[in-house]
N, C-alpha and C positions, 0 to 999 in steps of 0.2 A: 580572522578577520580578515585581515589580508589573504590567506590562504581560498577563503570565501568567495572575495573579490579575485581572485584570479583568475577561477575556475565560471563566475559569474561574466567578467567579460568574454570569455571563453565559446561560453554560450549564445553570448550576445554575436561575438561573430562567427560563429556556426548555427542559421536557426534553425535549420534541419535538424538538430537534435532534438526540439522543440515541437516544431513540424508534425516530422516524424514517428513521435510518442504518442504524436493524437489520435492517431488514425485507427490504432487496434482498440482502446476506450468507445471510439464512434462507433466503427465500426459492430465490437459488441452491444452498443445499447439499440442502433438501428436494428440487429439481428432477430435478439431474445427478444423485443419491444413489437416486434410486426411479423415475426417467424412460427414465434413460441408463445408468442403476449394472446388470452385467449382461452390456450390449449392448457397451461398450467393454471391447478388451483393450490392458490394460498387463501388459507382462512376458510370461508364458508365461500368464495365467489373466485368467479373464473373470467370477471371482464378483463379488459385491457388497461382499462384505466387505472384498477386496483392493482394486475402485476405489475405493471410501467411504476408505479409509487414504491411497490415491494422492491423493485428490480434497481432502482438506482442510487441506494443506498450500497447493494452488491457491488455495483459498477465501478464506483468510488472507490471503494476498499478495494479492490482488485487492480485498480487504477493504480495508486497509492503504494500496493507491494508489487506491481511490477515496476516502479523504478527500481527496484533493487539490482536487475541485471545491467542495469546503466552504471549504478555505482562500484558496481566491481570490475565492467569493463574497463570505466575511467580510471581509478585507482593500477587496475592490471596495463594499460595502457602508458603511463606514469612511469610505471616502473620498467616495463618494457622498454622506454625512450629512453632510462637512464637520468629522469628528473628528479627521481627521490636522491640519487649521487648527490645533485647540486645543494638540495635541503638541507643535507646531511650534514654539510661546511657551516652552516649557519645556525648563530647561536638564536637555538627555537626551541619549544617543546616539542618531546615526540609525539604527542597525540595530536597536533597544531594539523597536521599535514589530514590528518582523517578527518578529524570535526571540521575542519576549512573545509571541507568535499564535502561531509553527511551536510551541512550548513546548508552549503551551495545549491545540494539534491533538492532541498526541501525548499527551500524558494522556488526552484524549474515544477515539481509537483505543487504547490499551490496555483502556481500560472498555468499548468495541466488542469486543476479539479475547478479555477475559473473558467475556463474556454468550456469542458466538459459540462458544465452546470447549467449556462448559457445552450448549451444544446437541447440538455436535457428538457429547460422550459421550452423551450420550442417546440419539442415532438409532444408537452403537456405534462410534463410531471409537477408536481404541485408539493409544496412544504404546508403543514397547519399547524406549525406552534409557532411561538413569538421569535422575533430574533434572535434573541441571547439562549433562544435553547437549540438553533439552525446551525451556530456559529458555534456554538459548544460541540458542535455533531459535527464537524466540518473541524475544527480541532483537535479531537478523538482519532479522528482519518487520519492526518495529517502528523500527529503522532505515532500513530502504527505507520507512518510510512519511513517517517525518521527512525523509530525501530528497526523496520527492517534494511536500510539504507546501512546498518551496520553488521548486518548478517552478510550482506554486498561486498562493503569493506574486508570485512572480513574474509570473504571469497576469493575479493582480485588480490589479495594477497600471498593466495595461497596456491596461483592456478601461475602458467605462464604467459598465459599472452590472453588479447583481451577477448577474442572470440573464446576462447574455453571458461574465462571470466564470466561472457554472455551465458553458454550452453548451462553452465553451472547455477547462476541465477535463477533459469528458470525453470529446469528442468524438476524441481521439488515444488515450486510455487504452483503448479498448475493442478495437486493432488491434494495442496493444502486449502486452494480457490475453490475448487468444485466439489469435495467434500466437505463442504461449511452449508450455513444457510443463504448463502447470498444471493442464489436462482431459484431454488427450490425450498421450500418449507419442510425443515430438518424433521420434521416431527413424522414426513412420510419416507422417508429411509425404513434400510432391515437396518434391527436392535443394535449390532455392534457399528455400524456406520455413524449411525443415530450418534451414540455416544459420544465418536469421535468429532463428531459434527460441533456436536452442545459442547466440549473444550476447548474446542479448537480457537484459540486469540484471535484469526480471521473474526468468526463467529462471533466475539464477543463485540467486537468494534462495530459489528454489521448491524445486528441486534440495538447496540447502541443508539446509531446514526437513525437508525430505523425510528425507532420510540423521541430523539431527540428530533425529529422530523416530522414525526405528527404519522409516516407513512406505514403505519401496522394497519393490515387491511382487516375490514370486517369479518368479526366471528375466528379471528386469530387466540388460538392458545398457546402461549411459549409455555416449554418442555417446564418440568420442575428442577434442571440439574441448577445450580446454582449459576453460574454465568447467565444463564439466559432471564431467571430471575434479579440479578442483579448486574444486567450486561457494564452500564458507565463503567461500574467500580472493577469489575472483571477487565476492561478492556484496558481502562487505567495501569492495575496489577500487571497485566501481561504484558505490555507497551513498558513501564519502567524495566521492568525483570529482562528484559529482551537487551535495552537499554544498556544496562549495568552488567550484564555479563556478555555479551558481544563485544563491547568496548573495550571491558575488557582484554577480554580475549586476542581483539583487533591492534590493541594495543602493545600486545605482547609479541606478539607475527609482527607484527612492522619493526620490533627491535631486533627481532633473531633474522630477520629478514637484514638492515642494515651491517647487521655486525658478520 
């Protein structure tokens, strides 16, 4: 918690870290809503409102996963400046530095989601379920973001500069987020890509959020793939597996880097 507090104080003193992080998701909301909205069919509807509600879960999920690049760059920056060497001399758990960093990134991601949700409400996005389900949807999104921050931590420990960590954190996220059901109905993809999208952990969380928000468009039918039929469970399983695997790998990498 001390390490997390240190990173949160740093974010407060450098507010542009949060401000610039908001620009991209807001641009995606505006561009996809007003440029592509009405020309993309989801379910049996091509209305702008139906696509807007279909889109927002995907934008939320993309926002929390793109925070991976920031997590990796932050850890790489600490390594580059020698801060990790100072922590090495302290009597503390070896996983504390990484856990503190990922918890701080989770808080920043939550703040970003709040602002983005307000923007979405302004342009007409609405939920159609009770508040408990809506909060559960946001909780799944944040859990996915936290899971992906551990991937960012591993990348940050594996490269030499923050710039490399940023590039390494983004290059694989674009195919992951676009070969999914975030922006278009996966049922309209070619056979092979459709199967990839259906079993994509990103898609499971997007589908779960849509169901919990009540944002499934009229006439929409999910595919028979298990993650699409049980998206909440699929999202939970994927996120927990990613956290367990990549936290283990990141802590091992941290120990090797120290030695």
